[in-house]
BAVEXVO-501667 format. One record per residue: residue in three letters; residue number from 1; y, z, x of N, C-alpha, C in turn. Coordinates in nm, 3 decimals. Last residue first. Layout:
% BAVEXVO-501667
- ALA; NUM; Y; Z; X; Y; Z; X; Y; Z; X
...
//
This chain:
% BAVEXVO-501667
- SER; 155; 8.107; 6.385; 3.895; 8.231; 6.309; 3.923; 8.215; 6.219; 4.044
- PHE; 154; 7.887; 6.547; 3.849; 7.890; 6.414; 3.787; 8.016; 6.333; 3.814
- GLN; 153; 7.911; 6.793; 3.990; 7.785; 6.720; 3.987; 7.800; 6.574; 3.945
- ARG; 152; 8.171; 6.890; 3.956; 8.115; 6.875; 4.091; 7.994; 6.782; 4.091
- LEU; 151; 8.190; 6.886; 3.676; 8.287; 6.811; 3.757; 8.234; 6.789; 3.898
- GLU; 150; 7.979; 7.059; 3.606; 7.977; 6.918; 3.565; 8.071; 6.835; 3.651
- LYS; 149; 8.073; 7.300; 3.714; 7.949; 7.241; 3.765; 7.939; 7.094; 3.727
- GLU; 148; 8.308; 7.341; 3.561; 8.313; 7.331; 3.707; 8.190; 7.262; 3.763
- LYS; 147; 8.196; 7.353; 3.298; 8.298; 7.254; 3.334; 8.302; 7.233; 3.485
- PHE; 146; 8.022; 7.573; 3.311; 7.970; 7.440; 3.280; 8.069; 7.333; 3.326
- HIS; 145; 8.213; 7.772; 3.366; 8.105; 7.746; 3.461; 8.045; 7.608; 3.437
- GLU; 144; 8.364; 7.758; 3.129; 8.427; 7.724; 3.258; 8.322; 7.695; 3.364
- ILE; 143; 8.178; 7.857; 2.946; 8.222; 7.718; 2.935; 8.287; 7.672; 3.065
- LEU; 142; 8.166; 8.122; 3.044; 8.047; 8.038; 3.043; 8.085; 7.890; 3.035
- GLU; 141; 8.424; 8.214; 2.995; 8.377; 8.205; 3.133; 8.253; 8.114; 3.142
- LYS; 140; 8.414; 8.218; 2.716; 8.509; 8.130; 2.786; 8.466; 8.108; 2.931
- GLU; 139; 8.224; 8.418; 2.664; 8.198; 8.279; 2.625; 8.289; 8.181; 2.700
- ASN; 138; 8.185; 8.653; 2.939; 8.225; 8.612; 2.805; 8.203; 8.462; 2.786
- GLN; 137; 8.070; 8.709; 3.186; 8.117; 8.821; 3.104; 8.151; 8.781; 2.961
- VAL; 136; 7.770; 8.588; 3.341; 7.905; 8.565; 3.288; 7.941; 8.676; 3.190
- VAL; 135; 7.510; 8.617; 3.431; 7.603; 8.728; 3.454; 7.744; 8.703; 3.402
- LEU; 134; 7.362; 8.393; 3.382; 7.302; 8.522; 3.345; 7.399; 8.639; 3.358
- LEU; 133; 7.507; 8.192; 3.496; 7.505; 8.201; 3.349; 7.446; 8.334; 3.301
- ASP; 132; 7.445; 8.233; 3.767; 7.582; 8.254; 3.719; 7.585; 8.273; 3.567
- THR; 131; 7.176; 8.152; 3.763; 7.210; 8.290; 3.794; 7.351; 8.324; 3.746
- ARG; 130; 7.210; 7.880; 3.715; 7.139; 7.962; 3.616; 7.171; 8.110; 3.638
- PHE; 129; 7.342; 7.816; 3.956; 7.409; 7.795; 3.827; 7.343; 7.881; 3.719
- ASP; 128; 7.152; 7.871; 4.151; 7.278; 7.945; 4.151; 7.352; 7.932; 4.018
- ASP; 127; 6.948; 7.684; 4.090; 6.925; 7.828; 4.078; 7.055; 7.907; 4.068
- TYR; 126; 6.977; 7.394; 3.910; 7.035; 7.468; 4.022; 7.020; 7.619; 3.999
- ASN; 125; 6.896; 7.285; 3.678; 6.800; 7.279; 3.788; 6.850; 7.357; 3.910
- MET; 124; 7.097; 7.270; 3.499; 7.016; 7.391; 3.497; 6.910; 7.394; 3.608
- LEU; 123; 7.194; 7.012; 3.543; 7.276; 7.129; 3.574; 7.191; 7.254; 3.589
- THR; 122; 6.971; 6.859; 3.452; 7.023; 6.846; 3.589; 7.102; 6.969; 3.628
- SER; 121; 6.950; 6.937; 3.183; 6.840; 6.961; 3.276; 6.887; 6.956; 3.421
- VAL; 120; 7.193; 6.838; 3.081; 7.165; 6.982; 3.078; 7.056; 7.015; 3.180
- ARG; 119; 7.149; 6.562; 3.128; 7.265; 6.631; 3.187; 7.241; 6.782; 3.191
- SER; 118; 6.923; 6.507; 2.973; 6.920; 6.487; 3.117; 7.032; 6.564; 3.186
- LEU; 117; 7.024; 6.557; 2.718; 6.909; 6.634; 2.768; 6.902; 6.625; 2.920
- LEU; 116; 7.225; 6.359; 2.712; 7.259; 6.501; 2.704; 7.146; 6.589; 2.756
- ARG; 115; 7.070; 6.122; 2.731; 7.173; 6.154; 2.832; 7.208; 6.303; 2.831
- ILE; 114; 6.919; 6.138; 2.495; 6.852; 6.142; 2.626; 6.951; 6.178; 2.735
- HIS; 113; 7.131; 6.114; 2.310; 7.039; 6.228; 2.306; 6.972; 6.245; 2.443
- SER; 112; 7.240; 5.867; 2.363; 7.320; 5.988; 2.389; 7.232; 6.112; 2.394
- ARG; 111; 7.014; 5.707; 2.283; 7.070; 5.700; 2.418; 7.150; 5.827; 2.452
- HIS; 110; 6.971; 5.751; 2.008; 6.871; 5.793; 2.107; 6.930; 5.801; 2.247
- ASP; 109; 7.104; 5.782; 1.736; 7.167; 5.775; 1.868; 7.073; 5.828; 1.977
- SER; 108; 6.993; 5.820; 1.484; 7.001; 5.684; 1.536; 7.052; 5.674; 1.680
- TYR; 107; 7.016; 6.090; 1.420; 6.884; 6.033; 1.444; 6.891; 5.897; 1.513
- PRO; 106; 7.273; 6.277; 1.578; 7.230; 6.178; 1.480; 7.098; 6.113; 1.519
- GLY; 105; 7.172; 6.600; 1.719; 7.258; 6.484; 1.702; 7.201; 6.387; 1.600
- VAL; 104; 7.165; 6.907; 1.893; 7.128; 6.830; 1.774; 7.226; 6.715; 1.759
- ILE; 103; 7.051; 7.144; 2.127; 7.125; 7.019; 2.104; 7.073; 6.954; 1.976
- LEU; 102; 7.068; 7.456; 2.291; 7.023; 7.379; 2.174; 7.113; 7.258; 2.154
- PHE; 101; 6.956; 7.633; 2.550; 7.061; 7.537; 2.520; 7.009; 7.446; 2.410
- ILE; 100; 6.893; 7.953; 2.663; 6.855; 7.851; 2.565; 6.975; 7.763; 2.535
- LEU; 99; 6.756; 8.176; 2.892; 6.867; 8.084; 2.866; 6.819; 7.974; 2.772
- GLN; 98; 6.518; 8.306; 2.911; 6.636; 8.388; 2.886; 6.760; 8.304; 2.856
- VAL; 97; 6.165; 8.288; 2.874; 6.296; 8.222; 2.866; 6.407; 8.323; 2.839
- PRO; 96; 5.890; 8.349; 3.100; 5.966; 8.376; 2.978; 6.109; 8.321; 2.988
- VAL; 95; 5.693; 8.101; 3.250; 5.798; 8.200; 3.273; 5.873; 8.223; 3.141
- SER; 94; 5.512; 7.893; 3.231; 5.474; 8.023; 3.173; 5.575; 8.134; 3.199
- ASP; 93; 5.598; 7.644; 3.288; 5.563; 7.727; 3.403; 5.523; 7.869; 3.361
- ILE; 92; 5.648; 7.541; 3.035; 5.552; 7.470; 3.120; 5.512; 7.551; 3.242
- SER; 91; 5.656; 7.803; 2.786; 5.717; 7.715; 2.885; 5.612; 7.652; 2.976
- ASN; 90; 5.630; 7.956; 2.554; 5.525; 7.859; 2.591; 5.579; 7.755; 2.689
- PHE; 89; 5.811; 8.152; 2.541; 5.852; 8.025; 2.482; 5.747; 7.916; 2.505
- GLU; 88; 5.883; 8.495; 2.528; 5.779; 8.392; 2.546; 5.823; 8.266; 2.473
- ILE; 87; 6.207; 8.602; 2.645; 6.101; 8.593; 2.544; 6.001; 8.483; 2.582
- PRO; 86; 6.421; 8.837; 2.819; 6.347; 8.710; 2.810; 6.237; 8.717; 2.704
- GLU; 85; 6.690; 9.006; 2.660; 6.560; 9.017; 2.726; 6.487; 8.883; 2.713
- LYS; 84; 6.923; 8.886; 2.574; 6.930; 9.017; 2.639; 6.802; 9.041; 2.719
- LEU; 83; 6.976; 8.538; 2.634; 6.904; 8.647; 2.568; 6.917; 8.777; 2.647
- ARG; 82; 7.228; 8.327; 2.573; 7.169; 8.404; 2.683; 7.105; 8.524; 2.615
- ALA; 81; 7.255; 8.018; 2.411; 7.227; 8.161; 2.403; 7.175; 8.212; 2.537
- PHE; 80; 7.454; 7.759; 2.271; 7.393; 7.821; 2.389; 7.369; 7.968; 2.363
- ALA; 79; 7.469; 7.445; 2.106; 7.484; 7.590; 2.103; 7.407; 7.647; 2.222
- ALA; 78; 7.615; 7.138; 1.997; 7.539; 7.216; 2.094; 7.568; 7.364; 2.074
- TYR; 77; 7.611; 6.823; 1.835; 7.648; 6.963; 1.835; 7.560; 7.035; 1.936
- TYR; 76; 7.721; 6.485; 1.783; 7.639; 6.584; 1.852; 7.700; 6.723; 1.843
- GLN; 75; 7.747; 6.334; 1.453; 7.791; 6.356; 1.590; 7.702; 6.462; 1.653
- ASP; 74; 7.658; 6.333; 1.201; 7.704; 6.203; 1.253; 7.762; 6.216; 1.393
- VAL; 73; 7.369; 6.483; 1.046; 7.492; 6.491; 1.126; 7.529; 6.352; 1.175
- ALA; 72; 7.143; 6.422; 0.906; 7.233; 6.520; 0.845; 7.364; 6.536; 0.922
- ASP; 71; 6.959; 6.273; 1.034; 7.065; 6.199; 0.966; 7.166; 6.292; 0.900
- THR; 70; 6.870; 6.418; 1.349; 6.867; 6.417; 1.203; 6.981; 6.332; 1.149
- LYS; 69; 6.693; 6.554; 1.621; 6.776; 6.445; 1.568; 6.760; 6.444; 1.417
- GLY; 68; 6.691; 6.831; 1.853; 6.644; 6.754; 1.739; 6.743; 6.647; 1.700
- HIS; 67; 6.580; 7.088; 2.079; 6.666; 6.977; 2.039; 6.606; 6.904; 1.921
- PRO; 66; 6.577; 7.349; 2.316; 6.536; 7.299; 2.184; 6.634; 7.193; 2.138
- ILE; 65; 6.531; 7.410; 2.608; 6.630; 7.317; 2.553; 6.578; 7.264; 2.419
- ALA; 64; 6.505; 7.702; 2.808; 6.452; 7.619; 2.699; 6.566; 7.532; 2.648
- LEU; 63; 6.434; 7.863; 3.119; 6.522; 7.781; 3.036; 6.444; 7.709; 2.926
- GLY; 62; 6.290; 7.979; 3.325; 6.360; 8.065; 3.230; 6.452; 7.994; 3.134
- GLN; 61; 6.163; 7.771; 3.458; 6.268; 7.845; 3.527; 6.352; 7.930; 3.431
- GLY; 60; 6.093; 7.544; 3.182; 6.065; 7.614; 3.306; 6.188; 7.684; 3.362
- VAL; 59; 6.135; 7.443; 2.933; 6.123; 7.347; 3.043; 6.097; 7.412; 3.178
- GLY; 58; 6.041; 7.475; 2.622; 6.057; 7.563; 2.737; 6.029; 7.480; 2.862
- THR; 57; 5.983; 7.333; 2.405; 6.098; 7.285; 2.482; 6.134; 7.384; 2.593
- SER; 56; 5.649; 7.256; 2.309; 5.750; 7.353; 2.348; 5.861; 7.287; 2.429
- MET; 55; 5.578; 7.030; 2.052; 5.566; 7.061; 2.194; 5.681; 7.154; 2.233
- ILE; 54; 5.576; 7.061; 1.774; 5.502; 6.952; 1.837; 5.474; 6.984; 1.983
- LYS; 53; 5.746; 7.270; 1.726; 5.605; 7.288; 1.691; 5.518; 7.178; 1.751
- GLU; 52; 5.991; 7.160; 1.796; 5.937; 7.270; 1.877; 5.788; 7.292; 1.849
- ARG; 51; 6.029; 6.980; 1.589; 6.016; 6.930; 1.726; 5.951; 7.036; 1.814
- SER; 50; 6.058; 7.163; 1.378; 5.948; 7.065; 1.377; 5.923; 7.011; 1.517
- VAL; 49; 6.294; 7.292; 1.459; 6.169; 7.368; 1.450; 6.049; 7.274; 1.451
- ILE; 48; 6.474; 7.075; 1.439; 6.453; 7.142; 1.567; 6.322; 7.221; 1.567
- ALA; 47; 6.457; 7.001; 1.168; 6.437; 6.901; 1.274; 6.403; 6.969; 1.407
- GLU; 46; 6.520; 7.243; 1.036; 6.388; 7.181; 1.019; 6.359; 7.081; 1.130
- ARG; 45; 6.787; 7.278; 1.117; 6.686; 7.378; 1.151; 6.546; 7.318; 1.142
- ILE; 44; 6.897; 7.048; 0.997; 6.903; 7.067; 1.143; 6.794; 7.165; 1.186
- GLU; 43; 6.855; 7.103; 0.727; 6.792; 6.985; 0.788; 6.789; 6.996; 0.940
- LEU; 42; 7.016; 7.330; 0.700; 6.873; 7.339; 0.673; 6.797; 7.222; 0.736
- LEU; 41; 7.265; 7.217; 0.757; 7.211; 7.322; 0.844; 7.061; 7.337; 0.825
- SER; 40; 7.299; 7.050; 0.537; 7.278; 6.990; 0.669; 7.222; 7.092; 0.767
- GLU; 39; 7.344; 7.246; 0.343; 7.230; 7.155; 0.331; 7.197; 7.091; 0.465
- THR; 38; 7.584; 7.368; 0.441; 7.459; 7.442; 0.430; 7.337; 7.351; 0.422
- ASP; 37; 7.787; 7.179; 0.677; 7.752; 7.227; 0.542; 7.610; 7.283; 0.538
- ILE; 36; 7.927; 7.308; 0.977; 7.839; 7.210; 0.914; 7.797; 7.266; 0.777
- THR; 35; 8.094; 7.517; 1.025; 8.122; 7.390; 1.091; 8.048; 7.277; 1.022
- GLY; 34; 7.991; 7.720; 0.880; 8.136; 7.702; 0.876; 8.181; 7.574; 0.943
- ILE; 33; 7.731; 7.761; 1.107; 7.782; 7.795; 0.973; 7.934; 7.789; 0.977
- PHE; 32; 7.645; 7.734; 1.364; 7.713; 7.618; 1.306; 7.762; 7.643; 1.163
- THR; 31; 7.499; 7.952; 1.424; 7.635; 7.948; 1.480; 7.714; 7.831; 1.423
- ASP; 30; 7.249; 7.900; 1.321; 7.343; 7.975; 1.237; 7.484; 7.978; 1.294
- VAL; 29; 7.123; 7.790; 1.540; 7.164; 7.701; 1.431; 7.266; 7.771; 1.341
- LEU; 28; 7.078; 8.033; 1.679; 7.164; 7.928; 1.736; 7.212; 7.832; 1.628
- ALA; 27; 6.903; 8.167; 1.506; 7.032; 8.228; 1.541; 7.128; 8.123; 1.597
- HIS; 26; 6.684; 7.987; 1.506; 6.757; 8.016; 1.381; 6.895; 8.074; 1.411
- ILE; 25; 6.607; 8.008; 1.776; 6.652; 7.879; 1.721; 6.733; 7.901; 1.594
- ALA; 24; 6.528; 8.278; 1.780; 6.637; 8.231; 1.866; 6.695; 8.100; 1.813
- ASP; 23; 6.314; 8.275; 1.605; 6.431; 8.358; 1.572; 6.552; 8.313; 1.654
- PHE; 22; 6.148; 8.113; 1.757; 6.198; 8.062; 1.629; 6.316; 8.145; 1.579
- LYS; 21; 6.086; 8.268; 1.982; 6.166; 8.147; 1.998; 6.220; 8.094; 1.865
- ASN; 20; 6.130; 8.623; 1.912; 6.053; 8.503; 1.940; 6.143; 8.380; 1.941
- ASP; 19; 6.305; 8.836; 1.885; 6.165; 8.864; 1.917; 6.086; 8.741; 1.957
- VAL; 18; 6.637; 8.883; 2.022; 6.541; 8.820; 1.930; 6.400; 8.850; 1.977
- GLU; 17; 6.960; 8.937; 2.097; 6.833; 9.008; 2.088; 6.747; 8.944; 1.980
- LEU; 16; 7.191; 8.792; 2.321; 7.123; 8.784; 2.192; 6.989; 8.859; 2.199
- ASP; 15; 7.379; 8.777; 2.526; 7.297; 8.897; 2.510; 7.235; 8.907; 2.371
- LEU; 14; 7.591; 8.553; 2.359; 7.559; 8.623; 2.484; 7.487; 8.753; 2.453
- LEU; 13; 7.611; 8.249; 2.216; 7.562; 8.385; 2.188; 7.521; 8.449; 2.320
- ILE; 12; 7.830; 8.004; 2.108; 7.770; 8.070; 2.224; 7.734; 8.213; 2.186
- HIS; 11; 7.989; 7.884; 1.926; 7.850; 7.840; 1.932; 7.777; 7.895; 2.054
- LYS; 10; 8.249; 7.958; 1.955; 8.175; 8.017; 1.843; 8.028; 7.975; 1.839
- LEU; 9; 8.332; 7.802; 2.174; 8.319; 7.948; 2.188; 8.233; 8.009; 2.078
- SER; 8; 8.137; 7.506; 2.209; 8.250; 7.575; 2.148; 8.226; 7.726; 2.161
- LEU; 7; 8.035; 7.218; 2.391; 8.022; 7.360; 2.359; 8.151; 7.416; 2.302
- LEU; 6; 8.136; 6.969; 2.456; 8.050; 6.981; 2.339; 8.035; 7.127; 2.294
- GLN; 5; 8.265; 7.007; 2.693; 8.345; 6.966; 2.577; 8.265; 6.980; 2.447
- HIS; 4; 8.055; 7.075; 2.861; 8.161; 7.174; 2.838; 8.253; 7.136; 2.722
- ILE; 3; 7.903; 6.839; 2.858; 7.850; 6.962; 2.799; 7.963; 7.058; 2.766
- THR; 2; 8.052; 6.525; 2.770; 8.025; 6.634; 2.862; 7.978; 6.758; 2.787
- MET; 1; 8.008; 6.186; 2.731; 8.006; 6.313; 2.660; 7.969; 6.423; 2.760
//
């Protein structure tokens, strides 16, 4: 499973304006409206917010990877946001977050969940890649950056 195939144009928010991490999570989950039924959306939001309350998913270097597992879905979904202004996310390095990659998948599929988290973390560990994501002009360009980086990194 690749990140660029998992991302969809309608699940990308560029220059999102939010006041806090929970508003950001809600906005990202809302990108799934029309893709996932309303009841499942509520379960997804609860799974991700509950996970975030246990421990921040602000992994450092201006990045957060909120994630959750739920029986409300039978496949993986991802959404991405670049914030207009960085926000506090209680990150491990105390750096405010401007890039957020949200992942949700089936509760029973632990292996894929860990692989996706690892894949996103690996890609985002490159300063030049994060910088590129901060300046992309549109959603299609963002997906292309993920595709190119994945092909170079994992092929």
